[in-house]
C-alpha positions in Angstrom: 0.1 0.2 -0.1 2.8 2.6 0.9 5.4 0.9 -0.6 5.8 3.0 -3.8 5.3 6.4 -1.6 8.5 5.7 -0.1 10.2 3.9 -2.9 10.0 0.4 -1.6 10.4 -2.7 -3.2 8.8 -4.5 -0.4 7.3 -4.0 3.0 10.2 -3.7 5.5 8.3 -4.6 8.6 6.8 -7.7 7.6 6.4 -10.1 10.5 7.3 -13.4 8.6 10.8 -14.2 9.7 12.8 -13.6 6.7 16.7 -14.5 6.8 17.1 -11.7 4.0 16.3 -9.0 6.8 18.2 -10.7 9.5 19.6 -7.7 11.8 23.0 -8.7 13.4 22.6 -6.9 16.8 25.0 -7.8 19.4 22.4 -10.6 21.1 21.8 -12.1 17.5 25.4 -12.2 16.2 26.6 -13.6 19.7 24.0 -16.1 19.8 24.5 -17.5 16.2 28.4 -17.5 17.2 27.8 -19.6 20.3 25.5 -22.0 18.2 28.1 -22.4 15.6 31.2 -23.0 18.1 28.9 -25.7 20.1 27.9 -27.4 17.0 31.5 -27.4 15.8 32.7 -28.8 19.2 30.2 -31.7 19.0 28.1 -30.6 22.1 25.1 -32.9 22.5 22.5 -30.3 23.4 22.3 -26.7 23.2 19.5 -24.4 24.5 18.5 -20.7 23.5 15.8 -19.0 25.1 14.2 -15.9 24.6 11.0 -13.9 25.3 8.1 -13.8 22.8 9.3 -11.8 19.6 13.0 -11.6 20.1 13.7 -13.4 16.9 14.2 -16.9 17.9 12.5 -18.5 14.6 14.5 -16.1 12.5 17.6 -17.0 14.2 16.7 -20.7 13.8 16.4 -20.4 10.0 19.7 -18.3 9.7 21.3 -21.1 11.6 20.0 -23.8 9.3 21.4 -21.9 6.2 24.8 -21.5 8.2 24.6 -25.4 8.8 23.5 -26.6 5.1 27.1 -27.0 3.6 28.5 -29.6 6.6 25.5 -30.9 8.2 22.2 -32.8 7.7 19.5 -30.7 9.5 16.3 -31.9 11.1 13.9 -28.8 11.6 10.8 -29.4 13.6 8.9 -25.9 13.9 6.3 -27.4 16.4 7.4 -30.1 18.5 4.1 -30.3 20.7 3.4 -33.9 19.8 3.5 -37.3 21.6 6.8 -39.4 21.7 6.0 -41.5 18.5 4.5 -38.7 16.6 7.7 -36.9 17.3 9.9 -39.5 16.2 7.9 -39.9 12.9 8.4 -36.2 12.2 11.9 -36.6 12.7 12.2 -39.5 10.4 10.0 -37.4 7.7 12.4 -34.8 8.0 15.3 -37.2 7.3 13.6 -38.5 4.3 13.7 -42.1 5.7 10.1 -42.6 6.9 9.5 -45.5 4.6 12.4 -47.4 6.3 10.3 -47.4 9.4 9.5 -51.2 10.6 7.5 -52.1 13.5 7.7 -48.7 15.0 11.3 -49.0 15.8 12.0 -45.5 15.7 15.4 -45.0 17.5 16.9 -48.0 15.5 15.9 -46.5 12.4 17.2 -43.1 13.4 20.6 -44.8 14.7 21.1 -46.4 11.2 20.5 -42.9 9.4 23.0 -41.3 11.8 25.7 -44.0 11.4 25.4 -43.4 7.6 26.1 -39.9 8.1 28.8 -40.3 10.2 30.6 -42.7 7.8 30.1 -40.1 5.0 31.8 -37.4 7.7 28.4 -35.7 7.7 26.9 -34.3 11.2 23.5 -34.4 11.9 21.7 -31.3 14.0 18.0 -31.5 15.4 16.4 -28.1 15.8 13.5 -28.0 17.7 11.6 -24.7 17.9 9.1 -23.6 20.5 10.6 -26.2 22.7 8.7 -25.1 25.7 5.7 -26.9 24.3 7.2 -30.2 24.2 5.3 -32.9 26.4 7.3 -34.2 29.1 7.4 -37.8 27.6 8.8 -36.3 24.3 11.2 -34.6 26.2 12.4 -38.0 27.5 12.6 -39.2 23.9 14.9 -36.1 23.0 17.1 -37.2 25.6 16.9 -41.2 24.3 18.2 -39.6 21.0 21.1 -37.9 22.7 22.4 -41.3 23.9 23.1 -42.5 20.2 27.0 -42.2 19.9 30.2 -43.8 18.8 33.0 -44.6 21.1 34.4 -41.3 19.8 31.6 -38.8 19.3 27.9 -38.3 19.5 25.9 -39.0 16.3 23.6 -36.1 16.8 23.3 -32.6 18.4 20.1 -31.2 19.4 19.3 -27.4 19.5 16.5 -26.2 21.9 14.8 -22.9 21.1 12.4 -21.8 23.4 10.8 -19.0 25.6 11.7 -18.7 29.2 9.3 -21.5 30.0 11.6 -23.8 28.9 14.1 -23.2 31.8 10.9 -23.9 34.6 10.6 -27.2 32.6 13.9 -28.5 32.4 14.3 -27.4 36.4 11.8 -29.8 37.1 13.3 -33.3 39.0 12.0 -35.5 35.9 13.9 -33.3 33.6 17.4 -33.3 35.4 19.1 -35.7 33.1 18.5 -33.8 30.0 19.5 -30.5 31.7 22.9 -31.8 32.7 23.4 -32.5 29.2 23.2 -29.1 28.0 26.7 -27.9 26.9 25.8 -24.4 26.2 22.8 -22.3 26.7 22.0 -18.6 25.4 19.4 -16.1 26.4 18.4 -13.7 23.5 18.0 -10.0 24.7 15.8 -7.2 23.4 17.4 -4.5 21.2 18.8 -1.6 23.1 17.7 2.1 22.3 20.6 2.7 20.0 20.1 -0.6 18.4 16.7 0.1 17.3 17.7 3.0 15.1 20.4 0.9 13.2 17.6 -1.8 12.9 15.1 0.3 11.2 17.6 1.8 9.0 18.8 -1.8 8.0 15.2 -2.9 7.2 14.2 0.0 5.1 17.4 0.0 3.2 17.3 -3.8 2.5 13.6 -3.0 1.3 15.0 -0.3 -1.1 14.5 3.0 0.6 17.5 5.5 -0.4 16.2 8.7 1.5 17.1 10.3 4.8 16.2 8.9 8.0 12.0 7.8 8.1 11.8 8.0 11.7 12.6 10.9 13.7 14.0 10.9 17.4 10.6 11.2 18.8 9.2 8.3 16.9 12.5 6.4 18.1 11.8 7.2 21.9 8.3 6.2 21.7 9.1 3.1 19.9 11.7 2.1 22.4 9.4 2.8 25.3 6.2 0.8 24.0 8.1 -2.2 22.4 10.9 -2.4 25.0 13.3 -3.4 22.4 11.2 -6.7 21.1 11.6 -6.7 17.4 8.2 -8.3 16.8 6.6 -5.5 18.7 8.7 -3.1 16.7 7.7 -4.7 13.3 4.1 -4.5 14.0 4.4 -0.8 15.1 6.5 0.6 12.5 4.4 -1.3 10.0 1.1 0.6 11.0 3.2 3.8 11.5 4.2 4.1 8.1 0.7 3.4 6.8 -0.7 6.4 9.0 1.9 8.7 7.7 1.1 7.7 4.2 -2.6 8.0 4.6 -2.4 11.5 6.4 0.0 12.6 3.3 3.2 13.1 5.5 6.3 11.5 4.8 8.5 11.0 8.2 7.1 9.0 11.0 7.1 10.9 14.1 6.0 9.9 17.6 2.4 10.8 17.1 2.3 8.0 14.5 3.8 5.5 16.8 1.5 6.3 19.3 -1.5 5.9 17.0 -0.1 2.5 15.8 0.1 1.5 19.5 -3.3 2.5 20.2 -4.7 0.7 17.1 -2.7 -2.7 18.4 -4.1 -2.2 21.9 -0.4 -1.8 23.2 -0.6 1.5 25.1 
């Protein structure tokens, strides 16, 4: 709607986790580096937590891109399923569901992992929204980490989840899995300085070539209302651009952010 008005080729603040718009804030860059180092060193379990909207899924997809040359990856975006259903979803992602014989999931997965190891290919299973995993399935995931040779783990497992995941792992019946987490990282919201860079990064990638679109008043209101959460920033900025366009103005001001927040019931 407002793209032509601002000289944009696409909307800069879409809620779709597009890796082309990945912004390397300090926290996201550090998290990606931690993940790469941990996976490269052969850790069994790795955990990344963050509040809703901090960019976990986007980071997830960026990690998948970074791993594709040297690892076979299994991505489960919604692991809220029973033990056998979760194992079956993993087999489907591995492309070996047709090998399943008499529901012997672990044997089937183990054979696949051994084949990969012989080809010098690592295997990484990534579970997004891991705080939703039922307890019995969490135990099944722990059993997967037992698959190993005498020298190394056959599979590495990355858990992405909201802070509730930490509460799950703190329970006594999850202590064995918690003890196996070699690396953990907590994503932080953007700070006030980073928000300005974040906005410039996204509008530039969308094709904008003019002066800063968001004035200082807009940035202050945006930080206060979003608390640095990228998803909220995207919602407010998308609506603020529409409001500025609809009013015949060009630059986004504090009043546009306020109106966007009111429309989104965020005030």
